[in-house]
C-alpha positions in Angstrom: 116.3 132.3 234.6 112.6 132.1 234.1 111.3 132.0 230.5 109.7 135.0 228.9 106.2 133.8 227.8 106.2 136.2 224.8 109.6 134.8 223.5 108.7 131.2 224.3 105.5 131.6 222.3 107.3 133.0 219.3 109.9 130.2 219.5 107.2 127.5 219.6 105.4 129.0 216.6 108.4 129.7 214.5 109.4 127.4 211.6 113.0 126.3 211.3 113.9 128.4 208.4 117.6 129.3 208.5 118.0 130.0 204.8 120.6 132.8 204.5 123.4 131.3 206.5 123.8 127.6 206.3 123.4 124.6 204.1 125.2 121.4 203.5 125.6 122.1 199.8 126.3 119.2 197.4 128.6 116.8 199.1 128.3 115.2 195.7 131.5 117.0 194.9 133.3 114.2 196.7 133.7 111.9 193.8 132.6 110.8 190.3 130.8 107.5 190.8 128.4 106.6 188.0 127.0 107.8 184.7 123.5 109.2 184.1 120.8 106.7 184.7 122.9 104.6 187.2 122.6 104.6 191.0 125.5 103.8 193.3 126.0 100.1 193.2 125.5 98.7 196.7 127.6 95.8 198.0 126.0 92.5 198.8 122.9 92.9 201.1 124.2 93.4 204.6 121.3 95.1 206.4 120.5 93.2 209.6 117.2 94.2 211.3 116.6 93.6 215.0 114.8 90.4 215.7 115.2 89.1 212.2 112.6 91.5 210.9 112.5 93.6 207.7 111.8 97.1 209.1 113.1 99.6 211.6 112.0 102.9 213.0 114.8 105.4 213.6 114.4 108.8 215.3 115.5 111.7 213.3 116.5 115.3 214.4 116.4 118.4 212.2 119.1 120.9 212.4 119.0 123.8 209.9 116.4 121.7 208.1 119.0 118.9 207.5 118.2 115.3 208.6 120.3 113.7 211.4 120.1 110.2 212.8 121.9 108.5 215.7 124.7 106.2 214.4 127.2 104.0 216.4 130.4 103.0 214.6 131.8 99.6 215.8 132.0 99.8 219.6 131.9 103.6 219.8 129.4 105.9 221.3 126.4 107.1 219.2 126.8 110.4 217.3 124.7 112.5 215.0 125.1 111.6 211.3 123.7 113.5 208.3 121.4 111.4 206.2 122.4 113.0 203.0 121.0 112.1 199.5 123.4 114.6 198.0 126.4 112.5 199.0 127.2 109.4 196.9 129.5 108.0 199.6 129.3 107.3 203.3 132.0 108.8 205.6 132.7 109.0 209.3 134.2 111.8 211.3 137.9 111.2 211.6 138.0 111.9 215.4 136.0 108.7 215.9 139.1 106.8 214.8 141.7 108.8 216.8 144.1 106.6 218.9 142.7 108.1 222.1 139.1 107.7 221.2 139.0 104.4 223.1 136.3 102.8 220.9 138.3 100.1 219.1 137.5 101.5 215.6 140.0 101.4 212.8 140.3 104.2 210.3 138.3 103.6 207.1 137.7 100.2 205.5 134.9 98.0 206.5 132.8 99.1 209.4 129.5 98.2 211.1 127.1 101.2 211.5 124.4 100.6 214.1 121.2 102.6 214.1 118.1 101.9 216.3 116.7 98.5 215.1 119.2 98.0 212.2 122.9 97.3 211.5 124.5 98.2 208.2 127.8 97.0 207.0 129.7 99.7 205.1 132.5 97.9 203.2 134.1 101.2 201.9 133.7 103.6 204.8 135.6 106.9 204.2 137.0 109.0 206.9 136.9 112.8 206.9 136.9 115.7 209.4 133.4 117.3 209.7 134.3 119.4 212.8 133.9 122.7 210.9 130.2 121.9 210.2 129.2 121.8 213.8 129.0 125.6 214.3 126.6 125.9 211.3 124.3 123.1 212.3 124.4 123.7 216.1 125.4 120.1 216.8 128.5 117.9 216.1 128.5 115.9 212.9 129.6 112.3 213.4 129.5 111.4 209.7 127.4 111.3 206.6 125.2 108.4 205.4 125.3 108.5 201.6 123.6 106.9 198.7 125.8 103.8 198.7 123.9 102.7 201.8 120.5 104.3 200.9 120.5 102.3 197.6 120.1 99.1 199.7 116.9 100.3 201.5 113.6 102.1 201.2 113.5 105.1 203.6 110.3 106.8 204.6 111.0 110.2 206.1 108.2 111.6 208.3 109.3 115.2 208.9 106.3 116.0 211.1 106.8 113.0 213.5 110.6 113.3 213.3 110.8 109.6 212.4 112.4 107.5 209.6 111.2 104.0 208.7 113.7 101.8 207.0 112.6 98.7 205.0 114.1 95.9 203.0 113.1 96.7 199.4 111.2 93.5 198.9 109.1 94.0 202.0 108.0 97.6 201.5 104.4 98.2 200.4 104.5 101.2 198.1 101.8 103.9 199.0 99.0 104.3 196.6 98.0 107.8 197.9 101.4 109.4 197.5 102.6 111.0 194.3 105.3 108.9 192.5 108.2 110.9 191.1 110.8 109.2 188.9 114.5 109.9 189.6 117.5 109.8 187.4 121.0 109.3 188.7 123.7 111.7 187.8 127.2 110.9 189.2 125.6 109.1 192.1 123.0 111.8 192.9 119.3 111.3 192.6 117.8 114.1 190.5 114.2 115.0 189.7 112.6 117.3 187.1 111.0 120.4 188.7 109.5 123.6 187.5 110.2 127.1 188.9 108.2 130.2 188.4 109.7 133.7 189.0 109.2 137.1 187.5 106.1 135.9 185.5 108.1 133.1 183.7 108.2 129.4 184.2 111.3 127.3 183.6 112.1 123.6 184.1 115.3 121.9 185.2 117.0 118.9 186.8 117.6 119.2 190.5 119.4 116.9 192.9 117.6 115.9 196.2 119.6 117.1 199.2 118.2 115.9 202.6 121.4 117.2 204.2 120.9 120.7 202.9 119.2 123.6 204.7 117.9 126.0 201.9 114.8 125.0 200.0 116.1 125.6 196.5 119.7 126.3 195.3 120.0 127.2 191.6 123.2 127.7 189.6 123.6 131.2 188.2 124.5 129.8 184.7 121.2 128.1 184.5 119.2 131.2 185.4 121.3 133.3 183.1 120.7 130.9 180.2 117.0 131.1 180.9 117.1 134.9 181.3 115.7 134.7 184.7 118.3 136.5 186.8 116.6 139.0 189.1 117.4 142.7 189.5 119.6 143.5 192.5 116.7 145.4 194.1 114.8 142.1 194.6 117.7 140.2 196.1 119.8 140.1 199.2 123.2 138.5 199.9 123.4 135.2 201.7 125.6 132.2 202.2 125.6 128.5 201.7 128.0 126.0 203.3 129.1 122.5 202.3 131.8 120.1 203.4 134.4 122.0 201.4 133.7 125.4 202.9 131.6 128.4 202.5 130.2 130.1 199.3 128.5 133.4 198.8 124.9 133.2 197.4 122.3 135.7 196.2 118.9 135.2 197.6 115.6 135.9 195.8 112.0 135.0 196.3 110.4 132.8 193.7 106.7 132.5 192.9 106.6 128.7 193.3 108.4 125.5 192.7 106.5 122.4 191.4 107.6 119.0 192.7 105.7 116.3 191.0 102.3 117.9 190.7 102.5 119.8 194.0 103.5 123.5 194.1 105.3 125.0 197.1 104.5 128.8 197.2 107.1 131.6 197.5 110.3 129.6 198.0 113.5 131.4 198.7 116.0 130.7 196.0 119.8 130.7 196.7 121.7 131.5 193.5 125.3 130.2 193.5 128.1 129.8 191.0 128.3 126.3 189.4 132.1 126.0 189.4 132.4 126.9 193.0 129.5 124.7 194.1 131.1 121.6 192.4 134.8 122.4 193.0 137.0 121.0 195.7 136.5 117.7 197.5 134.7 116.9 200.7 137.0 113.9 201.4 140.7 114.2 201.0 140.9 110.8 199.2 139.0 112.3 196.3 140.4 115.8 196.4 140.1 117.4 192.9 137.2 115.2 191.8 134.1 117.0 190.6 130.6 116.3 189.6 130.1 117.5 186.1 126.7 116.8 184.5 123.3 118.2 183.6 122.3 119.3 187.1 120.8 122.8 187.5 120.8 123.0 191.3 119.4 121.1 194.2 116.3 120.9 196.4 117.0 120.9 200.1 115.4 120.5 203.5 113.4 123.7 203.7 111.2 122.4 200.9 111.5 118.6 201.5 110.3 119.0 205.1 106.9 120.0 203.8 106.4 116.5 202.6 106.1 112.9 203.8 108.9 111.6 201.7 109.7 108.1 200.6 113.1 107.4 199.1 112.7 104.2 197.0 116.1 104.2 195.4 116.0 100.5 194.5 113.1 101.3 192.2 114.6 104.6 191.0 111.8 106.8 192.3 110.5 108.7 195.3 107.0 109.3 196.7 105.9 112.5 198.2 102.7 113.9 199.9 102.2 117.2 201.6 102.3 117.0 205.4 100.7 119.3 208.0 103.5 121.9 207.7 102.9 122.3 204.0 100.6 125.4 204.4 103.1 127.4 206.5 105.0 130.1 204.6 108.7 130.0 204.1 110.3 132.9 206.0 113.8 134.4 205.4 116.1 135.9 207.9 114.9 139.3 209.0 117.9 140.5 211.0 120.9 140.5 208.6 123.0 138.7 211.2 124.8 135.4 210.6 124.7 133.4 213.9 126.8 130.3 214.6 127.3 128.0 217.6 130.5 127.9 219.6 131.9 126.4 222.8 132.7 122.8 223.7 129.0 121.8 223.7 127.9 124.2 220.9 125.5 126.0 223.3 127.1 129.4 223.0 126.1 131.7 220.1 128.2 134.2 218.2 127.5 136.8 215.6 129.7 135.7 212.6 128.7 138.4 210.2 126.4 141.5 209.9 125.0 142.6 206.5 125.5 146.3 205.8 122.3 148.3 206.1 120.4 145.4 207.7 118.4 145.7 211.0 121.3 144.1 212.8 123.7 146.7 211.5 121.3 149.6 212.3 120.9 148.3 215.8 124.6 148.2 216.4 125.2 144.4 216.4 128.8 143.6 215.5 130.7 140.5 214.3 132.2 138.7 217.4 129.3 139.7 219.7 128.4 136.7 221.9 124.6 136.4 222.5 123.9 135.8 226.2 120.2 136.7 226.5 117.2 137.1 224.2 114.1 138.8 225.6 115.2 137.7 229.1 115.7 134.1 228.0 119.2 132.6 228.5 120.6 131.9 225.1 122.3 128.7 226.3 118.8 127.3 227.1 117.9 127.7 223.4 119.0 125.8 220.3 120.7 127.5 217.3 117.6 126.8 215.2 115.3 128.5 217.8 117.5 131.6 217.7 117.6 131.7 214.0 113.8 131.2 213.8 113.2 134.1 216.1 115.3 136.3 213.9 113.1 135.4 210.9 110.0 137.0 212.4 109.6 140.3 210.7 107.8 143.0 212.7 109.1 141.8 216.1 111.6 143.6 218.2 113.6 141.2 220.3 116.1 142.6 222.9 119.5 140.9 223.0 122.0 141.0 225.7 125.5 140.4 224.2 129.0 140.3 225.4 131.5 142.4 223.4 135.2 142.5 224.4 134.2 141.8 228.1 131.4 144.3 228.2 127.7 143.7 228.3 125.7 145.5 225.6 122.0 145.8 225.2 120.7 145.5 221.5 117.1 146.0 220.4 116.5 144.7 216.9 113.7 145.9 214.6 113.3 142.8 212.5 112.2 143.4 208.9 111.6 140.9 206.0 113.3 142.1 202.9 112.4 139.3 200.5 
């Protein structure tokens, strides 16, 4: 079907801002690794760069603002792995080791991970099922690269160019023009000090970096309560965050700014969650029941991190950050009230998972279980999940959806409206 120019233009101009429906919350809940001030101890240096060099450029993909890179395990096919600074440990999707996978891999233990231009030996590779994450990201998750591997390298993330440069620590020339921000390690998580302003008040807290998380800022309710900064219900809306252990309800509010280093990001959307639920459970069965207790007040995720050129210099216990060309664009929230996820074998079909009461989606008659076929004349299967969510963030627009409901075709016209 031919593209609708109006819709295509909106999709090109929209920012990937799915904030209300998905996030890879702290996979840090997987295990208790180290005390405050210590980073995960890497094994003996085992990074092998192509051609005997000391650097490699790896393409990256953003899905729901989370960073994915192509990784091949042993002799298997490449798959999309989360590069996740909120996970102390590296783990592979268990189906990669199924008897009928035909790739010669063995479950767990030592494994060679191959990325473009570099091979990494992971002596303690965990195995876990990440299949439930695919519908939320819109692509299948082959595994998670955690801080046990990132502690061996310097990683420079260029969100604008969708590229990551990996270096041996002793060969990396640290940028003089970028702001240096010290990090502290809490249970294997890199944390930074940041300021938040909301409701005319400024507070300061310790936040973990989460390159695998979608929302810009997640804050624990207990922290805001202690600071007397909980917003009135009239200035919030319900949302949801998702991690490897499952889903968790969140309350969304609009902050005035968050200061990272000396740079302020204006009007971030803040997801408020319960601390005990955020850190309960286990992402990997081997560590079920482990939790990350410690002085962490929340985390900073992809919706904010993607506004920077970001250097992860974990060997030197710091990061560097400088605003990129996307820094000036505003952060938009969902304007529909519909939670959309991907379905089907190739995750190229899209289903309404939930509809918020009183929202534009509810008023238009959209229902849970509706399968989206067409958006403004554009076949939904020709779009990505991010593109669909971005379109539904554009307050003031009125997209027309063609949906399938119990075998019937239904036409839905949404009147999108920003409520934060």
